[in-house]
C-alpha positions as CSV (number, residue, x, y, z in Angstrom):
1,M,-9.0,-59.4,37.5
2,D,-6.6,-58.5,40.1
3,K,-7.6,-55.3,42.7
4,T,-4.9,-52.7,40.5
5,A,-6.7,-53.4,37.5
6,T,-10.2,-53.0,38.9
7,Y,-9.3,-49.5,40.7
8,L,-7.7,-48.4,37.1
9,L,-10.7,-49.5,35.3
10,I,-12.9,-47.4,38.1
11,I,-10.7,-44.3,38.3
12,S,-10.9,-44.1,34.6
13,A,-14.7,-44.5,34.4
14,A,-14.9,-41.8,37.0
15,L,-13.0,-39.7,34.9
16,L,-14.5,-40.2,31.9
17,V,-18.2,-39.7,33.4
18,L,-16.5,-36.4,35.2
19,Y,-15.1,-35.1,31.5
20,I,-18.3,-35.5,30.1
21,V,-20.2,-33.8,33.2
22,L,-17.6,-31.0,32.7
23,I,-18.8,-30.9,29.0
24,I,-22.5,-30.7,29.7
25,Y,-21.8,-28.1,32.2
26,V,-19.7,-25.7,30.1
27,W,-22.5,-26.4,27.3
28,F,-25.5,-25.2,29.6
29,F,-23.0,-22.2,31.0
30,R,-22.5,-20.7,27.7
31,Y,-26.2,-21.3,26.5
32,F,-27.6,-19.8,30.1
33,S,-25.0,-17.2,29.7
34,D,-25.6,-16.1,26.0
35,L,-29.4,-16.1,26.8
36,T,-28.7,-13.5,29.5
37,T,-26.4,-11.4,27.5
38,K,-29.0,-11.7,24.8
39,K,-31.6,-10.4,27.2
40,A,-29.7,-7.8,28.9
41,K,-29.2,-6.3,25.5
42,E,-32.7,-6.5,24.3
43,D,-33.6,-4.4,27.9
44,L,-30.9,-2.1,27.3
45,E,-32.3,-1.4,23.5
46,G,-35.7,-0.7,25.2
47,M,-34.5,1.2,27.9
48,F,-32.2,3.3,25.6
49,S,-34.9,3.9,22.8
50,S,-37.3,5.3,25.9
51,F,-34.8,7.6,26.8
52,L,-34.3,9.1,23.8
53,I,-38.2,9.3,23.6
54,V,-38.4,11.0,27.1
55,T,-35.7,13.5,26.8
56,N,-35.6,14.5,23.3
57,N,-32.5,16.4,24.1
58,K,-33.6,18.1,27.3
59,T,-30.4,18.3,29.8
60,N,-32.2,20.0,32.7
61,N,-32.9,17.7,35.9
62,F,-31.2,15.2,34.0
63,Q,-30.4,12.9,36.5
64,G,-33.7,13.4,37.9
65,I,-35.4,11.5,34.7
66,K,-36.6,8.0,35.4
67,E,-35.3,6.7,32.1
68,V,-31.8,8.0,32.9
69,Q,-32.1,6.3,36.7
70,E,-33.4,2.9,35.0
71,L,-30.2,2.8,32.6
72,T,-27.7,4.0,35.5
73,S,-28.9,1.3,37.5
74,F,-28.9,-1.5,35.3
75,V,-25.8,-0.7,34.1
76,K,-24.0,0.1,37.7
77,N,-21.2,-2.3,38.3
78,S,-21.5,-4.3,35.3
79,G,-18.6,-4.0,32.8
80,S,-20.5,-6.0,30.3
81,R,-23.8,-4.2,30.5
82,K,-21.4,-0.9,30.1
83,E,-19.8,-2.6,26.9
84,S,-23.6,-3.2,25.2
85,L,-24.6,0.0,25.8
86,I,-21.6,1.7,24.5
87,N,-22.3,-0.5,21.3
88,I,-25.9,0.4,21.3
89,I,-24.8,4.0,21.3
90,I,-22.3,3.6,18.4
91,S,-24.6,1.5,16.1
92,Y,-26.5,4.8,15.9
93,E,-23.2,5.9,13.7
94,D,-21.8,9.3,13.9
95,D,-24.8,11.4,12.6
96,F,-26.9,10.7,15.4
97,I,-24.1,11.0,18.2
98,E,-23.2,14.3,16.7
99,S,-26.6,15.6,16.5
100,N,-27.5,14.5,20.7
101,H,-23.7,15.4,21.5
102,D,-24.8,16.8,24.8
103,L,-27.6,14.6,25.2
104,L,-24.9,11.3,25.0
105,M,-22.2,13.3,27.1
106,N,-24.6,13.3,30.1
107,L,-25.6,9.9,29.6
108,C,-21.9,8.7,29.5
109,E,-21.0,10.6,32.9
110,V,-23.7,9.5,35.0
111,T,-24.0,5.8,33.9
112,E,-20.1,6.1,34.5
113,I,-19.4,5.0,30.9
114,K,-16.8,7.9,30.7
115,S,-15.0,6.8,33.9
116,Y,-15.3,3.2,32.8
117,L,-13.1,3.7,29.5
118,I,-10.8,6.3,31.0
119,K,-10.0,3.4,33.3
120,R,-9.4,0.7,30.9
121,L,-6.9,3.1,29.1
122,T,-4.8,2.0,31.6
123,S,-5.2,-1.7,31.4
124,K,-2.5,-4.3,31.0
125,S,-4.0,-5.6,27.8
126,S,-3.6,-4.1,24.4
127,F,-6.7,-5.3,23.3
128,K,-8.4,-3.5,25.5
129,K,-6.7,-0.4,25.4
130,S,-6.8,-0.2,21.7
131,L,-10.7,-1.1,22.2
132,A,-11.1,1.6,25.1
133,C,-9.6,4.2,22.6
134,H,-11.9,3.3,19.5
135,Q,-14.8,3.6,21.6
136,L,-14.1,7.0,23.1
137,G,-13.2,8.6,19.6
138,D,-16.7,6.6,18.1
139,L,-18.5,8.5,21.0
140,K,-16.7,11.6,20.8
141,L,-16.4,11.7,24.6
142,E,-15.0,15.2,25.6
143,N,-12.5,16.0,28.0
144,T,-10.8,12.5,27.2
145,A,-7.7,13.3,24.8
146,E,-5.1,14.0,27.8
147,Y,-5.8,10.2,29.1
148,I,-5.6,8.9,25.4
149,V,-2.3,10.7,24.4
150,K,-0.4,9.0,26.9
151,L,-0.8,6.2,25.1
152,S,0.9,7.7,22.1
153,S,4.3,6.2,22.7
154,C,2.9,2.7,23.2
155,K,4.7,0.1,21.8
156,D,2.0,-2.0,20.5
157,K,1.0,-0.6,16.8
158,D,-2.5,-1.2,17.3
159,V,-2.8,0.8,20.3
160,R,-0.9,3.7,18.7
161,Y,-3.2,3.8,15.6
162,N,-6.3,3.3,17.6
163,V,-5.0,6.2,19.8
164,F,-4.3,8.6,16.5
165,L,-7.5,7.5,15.1
166,A,-9.2,8.4,18.4
167,L,-7.6,11.7,18.6
168,A,-8.8,12.5,15.0
169,K,-12.5,11.9,16.1
170,L,-11.9,14.0,18.3
171,G,-11.0,16.8,16.8
172,E,-7.7,17.3,18.4
173,L,-5.6,19.4,16.3
174,G,-2.6,20.0,18.1
175,G,-2.3,16.1,18.6
176,I,-2.6,15.1,15.6
177,V,-0.1,17.8,14.0
178,D,2.5,16.5,16.9
179,I,1.8,13.2,15.6
180,L,2.3,14.0,11.7
181,T,5.2,16.6,12.4
182,N,7.4,15.8,15.1
183,N,6.8,12.2,16.0
184,Y,5.9,10.5,12.5
185,E,9.3,8.8,12.3
186,D,9.0,7.1,15.6
187,I,5.3,6.0,15.5
188,H,5.6,4.6,11.5
189,L,2.3,5.0,10.7
190,S,1.5,3.3,6.9
191,H,0.5,5.5,4.4
192,R,-3.5,4.2,4.8
193,A,-3.1,4.6,8.4
194,V,-2.2,8.4,7.9
195,I,-5.3,8.7,5.0
196,E,-7.8,7.4,7.3
197,I,-6.6,9.5,10.5
198,I,-7.2,12.3,8.0
199,S,-10.6,11.3,6.9
200,S,-11.5,10.7,10.4
201,F,-10.6,14.0,11.8
202,S,-13.6,15.7,12.8
203,G,-12.1,19.3,12.8
204,S,-11.1,21.8,9.9
205,K,-9.4,19.7,7.1
206,E,-8.0,22.8,5.6
207,E,-6.7,24.0,9.1
208,L,-5.3,20.6,9.6
209,F,-3.3,20.5,6.1
210,N,-2.3,24.5,6.7
211,K,-0.8,23.3,10.5
212,T,1.2,20.2,9.4
213,L,2.2,21.0,5.6
214,P,4.8,23.6,6.3
215,L,6.4,21.6,9.4
216,S,6.2,18.5,7.5
217,D,9.4,16.3,5.8
218,D,8.5,15.5,2.0
219,Y,7.3,11.8,2.2
220,V,4.5,13.2,5.0
221,R,3.8,16.2,2.6
222,G,3.3,14.0,-0.7
223,V,1.0,11.6,1.6
224,L,-1.0,14.8,2.9
225,I,-1.4,16.0,-0.3
226,K,-2.5,13.3,-1.3
227,A,-5.2,12.9,1.1
228,A,-5.7,16.6,0.4
229,A,-6.8,16.2,-2.9
230,D,-9.9,14.4,-2.5
231,Y,-11.2,17.6,-0.5
232,K,-10.4,19.8,-3.2
233,I,-9.6,23.0,-0.7
234,E,-8.9,26.0,-3.0
235,G,-7.3,27.3,-0.4
236,L,-4.2,24.8,-0.3
237,R,-3.5,25.9,-3.8
238,E,-0.2,27.7,-2.9
239,Y,1.5,24.8,-1.3
240,Y,0.8,22.4,-4.3
241,I,2.5,25.2,-6.6
242,K,5.3,25.7,-4.2
243,Y,6.0,22.3,-3.7
244,L,6.4,21.8,-7.5
245,K,9.5,22.9,-7.3
246,N,10.7,20.0,-4.8
247,D,13.5,18.0,-5.4
248,D,11.3,15.1,-4.4
249,K,9.4,13.5,-7.4
250,N,6.7,11.6,-5.7
251,L,6.1,14.9,-4.0
252,R,5.8,16.8,-7.5
253,I,3.6,14.2,-8.7
254,A,1.1,14.7,-5.5
255,C,0.9,18.0,-6.6
256,I,0.6,18.0,-10.2
257,R,-2.5,15.4,-9.3
258,A,-4.2,17.5,-6.4
259,L,-3.8,21.0,-8.4
260,C,-5.4,19.2,-11.6
261,D,-8.1,17.7,-8.9
262,L,-8.8,21.8,-8.2
263,E,-10.4,21.9,-11.7
264,N,-9.0,25.1,-11.8
265,S,-8.1,26.4,-15.6
266,N,-5.6,28.7,-14.0
267,N,-3.4,25.7,-13.3
268,E,-3.2,24.6,-16.5
269,E,0.2,26.5,-16.9
270,Y,1.9,24.9,-13.9
271,I,0.9,21.8,-15.3
272,I,2.4,22.4,-19.1
273,N,5.7,23.4,-17.2
274,M,5.8,20.0,-15.6
275,L,5.7,17.8,-19.0
276,C,9.6,19.0,-19.5
277,D,10.1,17.6,-15.8
278,K,13.6,15.7,-15.7
279,D,12.1,12.4,-14.2
280,W,9.7,11.0,-16.7
281,E,7.7,9.9,-13.9
282,V,6.6,13.6,-13.3
283,R,6.1,14.1,-17.1
284,A,3.9,11.0,-17.6
285,A,1.6,12.1,-14.4
286,S,1.7,15.8,-15.6
287,A,0.5,14.4,-19.2
288,K,-2.3,12.2,-17.7
289,S,-3.6,14.6,-14.9
290,I,-3.9,17.7,-17.3
291,Q,-7.1,15.9,-18.9
292,K,-8.9,17.4,-16.1
293,I,-8.0,21.0,-16.7
294,G,-6.9,20.9,-20.1
295,T,-7.6,23.5,-22.8
296,S,-6.4,24.1,-26.5
297,I,-3.6,26.1,-24.5
298,S,-2.0,22.5,-23.7
299,F,-2.3,21.3,-27.6
300,E,1.6,22.5,-28.6
301,A,3.1,21.1,-25.6
302,L,1.0,17.8,-25.5
303,A,1.9,17.1,-29.2
304,K,5.8,17.5,-28.6
305,T,5.3,15.5,-25.2
306,A,4.0,12.7,-27.5
307,G,7.4,12.6,-28.9
308,D,8.9,11.8,-25.6
309,S,11.8,9.3,-25.0
310,E,9.8,7.1,-22.2
311,W,6.4,5.1,-23.8
312,W,4.4,5.9,-20.8
313,V,4.5,9.6,-21.2
314,R,4.3,9.7,-25.2
315,H,1.2,7.3,-24.4
316,N,-0.6,10.0,-21.8
317,A,0.1,12.8,-23.9
318,A,-1.1,11.4,-26.9
319,C,-4.4,9.9,-25.2
320,T,-4.7,13.4,-23.7
321,L,-4.7,15.2,-26.5
322,I,-7.4,13.0,-28.0
323,F,-9.6,13.5,-25.2
324,L,-9.5,17.3,-25.1
325,D,-12.1,19.2,-27.2
326,G,-10.5,20.1,-30.5
327,G,-7.6,17.7,-29.6
328,K,-8.2,14.9,-31.9
329,E,-8.1,17.4,-34.7
330,Y,-4.9,19.1,-33.8
331,A,-3.4,15.4,-33.3
332,S,-4.3,14.8,-36.9
333,Q,-1.3,16.9,-37.8
334,I,1.1,14.9,-36.0
335,I,0.3,11.7,-37.9
336,N,1.6,13.6,-40.7
337,S,4.9,14.7,-39.2
338,N,8.3,12.8,-39.3
339,D,8.5,12.0,-35.3
340,K,8.1,8.3,-35.9
341,Y,7.5,8.2,-31.9
342,A,5.0,10.7,-31.7
343,R,3.1,9.4,-35.2
344,E,2.9,5.9,-33.3
345,A,1.5,7.3,-29.9
346,V,-1.2,9.4,-31.5
347,V,-2.7,6.5,-33.7
348,N,-2.3,3.9,-30.9
349,A,-4.6,6.4,-28.6
350,I,-7.1,7.3,-31.8
351,E,-7.3,3.3,-32.0
352,M,-7.9,2.9,-28.0
353,I,-10.6,5.6,-27.6
354,S,-12.2,5.1,-31.0
């Protein structure tokens, strides 16, 4: 074998050995790194539990408390330990954070968690920005909204979403109203995202709806009213009634369902009138939704609607009529009528419900 081949063989063997050594080194590094992280997390959990027992919501001479000093010293100059402490606090969930709010705000100040998260909002990484917004919202850290809102025009969709969610969790009414009324077209929030933001809003939801509904466009109004229906806020009734006359059929449908979800019999006449709407989708929604509030007052209108030109409208009207107390007896008159569509709708409804 010549010298060149020998040298190549030696180099190849050396590279192979180096590769194996690197694999072993990386494995050991990760193993011991995971052990260190796990140990640090366990230590933090123990220190945080001791902190909660000792402080018991006391804020006097806060920084002088030994457990506070231990936590501060342990996470000082360590981003990973701050992250662990943040996750530990968040894991206690919203009720705990709210009931111990002042105590936790003080802890976030002295351990520099607050300043750490504010600084991360300026990171070049979109992921870190999103995570910082998410954590600030979950911790409900006061006086941070002004820093968060600066990212509301960020091009990254995930960052924008977490900005809005954080503002909602912080109860920042002005910021959320501005987003939903002035900047909605620019931020392109999905229907699901708007619903989640509203459900996460920690302030008065009735006030939020009162501030946004008059200023929103028809699409956003429809989304807001669909969200509001779940909360059954009687104070929004006048908005629902007002927008029943709107040109947007989806908004009318949202108002019909919201009115019926209030389960207020005073709304029955409004829904009966919508059974004659020009759009069949609206008539179908009215015929179905009136089940929640309908009485014998609706019988005549539902019987007439059971002969509608659209199958879904007929079907919903017949099913609702039979569902209401006394409605089945009233529907029996339709079976003997000359209206073929109405007869078929009632017979099918009876077969389905029986």
